[in-house]
Structures are given as C-alpha cells and as structure tokens.
N, CA, C and O of each residue as an XYZ file, in Angstrom:
256
protein
N     -16.578    -85.706    -87.861
C     -16.913    -84.580    -87.000
C     -18.069    -84.945    -86.071
O     -18.046    -84.614    -84.886
N     -19.078    -85.627    -86.612
C     -20.222    -86.019    -85.778
C     -19.768    -86.853    -84.588
O     -20.238    -86.666    -83.466
N     -18.847    -87.777    -84.851
C     -18.358    -88.646    -83.785
C     -17.640    -87.846    -82.707
O     -17.779    -88.154    -81.523
N     -16.882    -86.837    -83.085
C     -16.169    -86.033    -82.090
C     -17.137    -85.174    -81.271
O     -16.902    -84.936    -80.086
N     -18.211    -84.714    -81.889
C     -19.204    -83.923    -81.155
C     -19.948    -84.808    -80.163
O     -20.200    -84.397    -79.031
N     -20.296    -86.007    -80.580
C     -21.032    -86.912    -79.701
C     -20.203    -87.379    -78.513
O     -20.764    -87.816    -77.509
N     -18.905    -87.297    -78.603
C     -18.026    -87.775    -77.538
C     -17.489    -86.645    -76.660
O     -16.527    -86.853    -75.922
N     -18.081    -85.469    -76.723
C     -17.625    -84.365    -75.880
C     -18.036    -84.582    -74.432
O     -19.168    -84.985    -74.165
N     -17.132    -84.322    -73.496
C     -17.471    -84.359    -72.083
C     -17.777    -85.742    -71.560
O     -17.564    -86.751    -72.231
N     -18.288    -85.760    -70.330
C     -18.622    -87.007    -69.666
C     -20.121    -87.096    -69.449
O     -20.811    -86.081    -69.348
N     -20.612    -88.313    -69.380
C     -22.020    -88.522    -69.063
C     -22.214    -88.242    -67.584
O     -21.442    -88.705    -66.744
N     -23.263    -87.471    -67.272
C     -23.541    -87.147    -65.872
C     -24.501    -88.160    -65.276
O     -25.458    -88.592    -65.919
N     -24.223    -88.530    -64.026
C     -25.169    -89.411    -63.348
C     -26.332    -88.581    -62.814
O     -26.318    -87.355    -62.922
N     -27.330    -89.234    -62.244
C     -28.552    -88.563    -61.799
C     -28.252    -87.478    -60.760
O     -28.826    -86.391    -60.829
N     -27.385    -87.747    -59.823
C     -27.049    -86.777    -58.774
C     -26.389    -85.536    -59.381
O     -26.684    -84.413    -58.973
N     -25.509    -85.738    -60.342
C     -24.850    -84.611    -60.999
C     -25.833    -83.788    -61.823
O     -25.725    -82.563    -61.869
N     -26.788    -84.446    -62.472
C     -27.805    -83.735    -63.244
C     -28.661    -82.864    -62.342
O     -29.008    -81.745    -62.719
N     -29.007    -83.351    -61.161
C     -29.817    -82.573    -60.222
C     -29.087    -81.322    -59.761
O     -29.714    -80.290    -59.520
N     -27.794    -81.402    -59.638
C     -27.018    -80.229    -59.235
C     -27.091    -79.128    -60.283
O     -27.058    -77.945    -59.947
N     -27.190    -79.510    -61.541
C     -27.231    -78.531    -62.624
C     -28.578    -77.832    -62.692
O     -28.625    -76.608    -62.816
N     -29.673    -78.578    -62.614
C     -30.978    -77.945    -62.765
C     -31.608    -77.543    -61.439
O     -32.775    -77.155    -61.400
N     -30.857    -77.630    -60.369
C     -31.366    -77.225    -59.071
C     -31.874    -78.389    -58.250
O     -31.943    -78.300    -57.025
N     -32.229    -79.479    -58.904
C     -32.624    -80.666    -58.199
C     -33.973    -80.611    -57.514
O     -34.393    -81.608    -56.927
N     -34.669    -79.489    -57.565
C     -35.937    -79.362    -56.865
C     -37.088    -79.501    -57.836
O     -37.186    -78.752    -58.808
N     -37.944    -80.445    -57.576
C     -39.160    -80.579    -58.354
C     -40.183    -79.670    -57.704
O     -40.627    -79.950    -56.590
N     -40.572    -78.592    -58.364
C     -41.475    -77.615    -57.782
C     -42.804    -78.233    -57.375
O     -43.458    -77.738    -56.457
N     -43.205    -79.288    -58.033
C     -44.475    -79.925    -57.684
C     -44.380    -80.676    -56.363
O     -45.405    -81.004    -55.766
N     -43.165    -80.954    -55.898
C     -43.002    -81.587    -54.592
C     -43.489    -80.674    -53.472
O     -43.883    -81.155    -52.409
N     -43.465    -79.371    -53.699
C     -43.883    -78.419    -52.671
C     -45.321    -77.944    -52.866
O     -45.829    -77.162    -52.063
N     -45.972    -78.407    -53.919
C     -47.347    -78.005    -54.214
C     -48.312    -78.819    -53.367
O     -48.243    -80.048    -53.361
N     -49.219    -78.145    -52.645
C     -50.168    -78.844    -51.771
C     -51.617    -78.535    -52.125
O     -52.525    -78.896    -51.377
N     -51.842    -77.882    -53.242
C     -53.194    -77.508    -53.646
C     -53.952    -78.647    -54.293
O     -53.478    -79.782    -54.322
N     -55.138    -78.341    -54.814
C     -55.950    -79.375    -55.458
C     -55.322    -79.850    -56.773
O     -54.497    -79.158    -57.370
N     -55.726    -81.022    -57.198
C     -55.225    -81.572    -58.461
C     -55.899    -80.941    -59.665
O     -55.364    -80.976    -60.773
N     -57.081    -80.362    -59.448
C     -57.847    -79.816    -60.561
C     -58.554    -78.533    -60.139
O     -59.145    -78.466    -59.061
N     -58.490    -77.525    -60.987
C     -59.208    -76.265    -60.784
C     -60.309    -76.192    -61.823
O     -60.031    -76.141    -63.021
N     -61.570    -76.187    -61.372
C     -62.669    -76.104    -62.320
C     -62.939    -74.643    -62.675
O     -62.245    -73.745    -62.197
N     -63.943    -74.411    -63.508
C     -64.219    -73.052    -63.994
C     -64.640    -72.102    -62.885
O     -64.655    -70.889    -63.094
N     -64.984    -72.620    -61.709
C     -65.360    -71.768    -60.586
C     -64.171    -71.377    -59.721
O     -64.311    -70.575    -58.798
N     -63.012    -71.932    -60.011
C     -61.816    -71.667    -59.206
C     -60.666    -71.099    -60.029
O     -59.500    -71.254    -59.665
N     -60.990    -70.450    -61.122
C     -59.954    -69.887    -61.994
C     -59.105    -68.846    -61.270
O     -57.888    -68.788    -61.450
N     -59.750    -68.036    -60.459
C     -59.025    -66.979    -59.748
C     -57.967    -67.587    -58.816
O     -56.850    -67.080    -58.723
N     -58.325    -68.663    -58.139
C     -57.376    -69.332    -57.254
C     -56.214    -69.912    -58.056
O     -55.063    -69.854    -57.623
N     -56.518    -70.468    -59.221
C     -55.456    -71.005    -60.070
C     -54.494    -69.907    -60.506
O     -53.278    -70.086    -60.441
N     -55.026    -68.780    -60.949
C     -54.167    -67.690    -61.426
C     -53.401    -67.023    -60.294
O     -52.421    -66.321    -60.543
N     -53.830    -67.231    -59.059
C     -53.111    -66.691    -57.902
C     -51.901    -67.545    -57.533
O     -51.047    -67.107    -56.762
N     -51.822    -68.755    -58.075
C     -50.676    -69.623    -57.804
C     -49.412    -69.049    -58.430
O     -49.480    -68.394    -59.470
N     -48.257    -69.288    -57.809
C     -47.003    -68.930    -58.480
C     -46.886    -69.716    -59.785
O     -47.378    -70.841    -59.874
N     -46.255    -69.147    -60.772
C     -46.178    -69.783    -62.086
C     -45.555    -71.172    -62.021
O     -45.943    -72.053    -62.788
N     -44.600    -71.385    -61.121
C     -43.967    -72.698    -61.037
C     -44.896    -73.751    -60.441
O     -44.614    -74.944    -60.555
N     -45.986    -73.346    -59.814
C     -46.963    -74.310    -59.308
C     -48.149    -74.472    -60.251
O     -48.895    -75.445    -60.136
N     -48.335    -73.551    -61.169
C     -49.471    -73.653    -62.083
C     -49.384    -74.890    -62.968
O     -50.414    -75.414    -63.391
N     -48.205    -75.354    -63.249
C     -48.098    -76.548    -64.091
C     -48.103    -77.835    -63.274
O     -47.774    -78.900    -63.796
N     -48.474    -77.745    -61.993
C     -48.583    -78.931    -61.139
C     -50.019    -79.417    -61.033
O     -50.271    -80.475    -60.457
N     -50.961    -78.663    -61.578
C     -52.372    -79.030    -61.472
C     -53.046    -78.882    -62.826
O     -52.592    -78.122    -63.681
N     -54.122    -79.608    -63.007
C     -54.920    -79.461    -64.220
C     -55.893    -78.315    -63.997
O     -56.260    -78.026    -62.858
N     -56.311    -77.666    -65.065
C     -57.195    -76.515    -64.946
C     -58.199    -76.535    -66.094
O     -57.877    -76.949    -67.208
N     -59.402    -76.089    -65.813
C     -60.461    -76.052    -66.808
C     -60.096    -75.052    -67.904
O     -59.523    -74.000    -67.620
N     -60.422    -75.372    -69.138
C     -60.038    -74.511    -70.257
C     -60.703    -73.128    -70.183
O     -60.161    -72.174    -70.740
N     -61.834    -72.988    -69.529
C     -62.477    -71.683    -69.421
C     -61.682    -70.707    -68.566
O     -61.929    -69.502    -68.621
N     -60.751    -71.192    -67.792
C     -59.896    -70.312    -66.996
C     -58.951    -69.502    -67.868
O     -58.311    -68.563    -67.394
N     -58.864    -69.862    -69.132
C     -57.990    -69.154    -70.065
C     -58.763    -68.361    -71.082
O     -58.202    -67.930    -72.089
N     -60.039    -68.160    -70.839
C     -60.857    -67.326    -71.712
C     -61.110    -67.905    -73.087
O     -61.350    -67.152    -74.031
N     -61.066    -69.192    -73.225
C     -61.306    -69.825    -74.528
C     -62.773    -70.010    -74.786
O     -63.155    -70.527    -75.835
C-alpha cells in the first residue's frame, strides 16, 4: 500500500509548482527596511501581513 501511495500522480516541475501556489514571492515586492527596531514597531505593524515576514523585527514590538 505504501508503494502505491508514493506513486500517485506525476512529479511537478518548478514551473508547474509555481502555478499551484501562485508563483509570487511576496518578498519580491517588499521595499521596506530589512530590520525594524523597537522605535519602529508601529511601522512594522502597519505592513500587510504578507510583508511582515519579509523583515526582521525587534522582540519588543511584540510586547515581550
């Protein structure tokens, strides 16, 4: 059974994989700073969520 499960479907090439997940790397469109320090937390939180994971941010921006 394991062998039949592992052989389901076809392997997708890189171009086909991009079609499935949208192919857009959200960080490609991000033009902000690479790092937000504790004085720029408000600017970081104003970013769209898909851009928030494109930059590093100081831990104090999360109230820790």
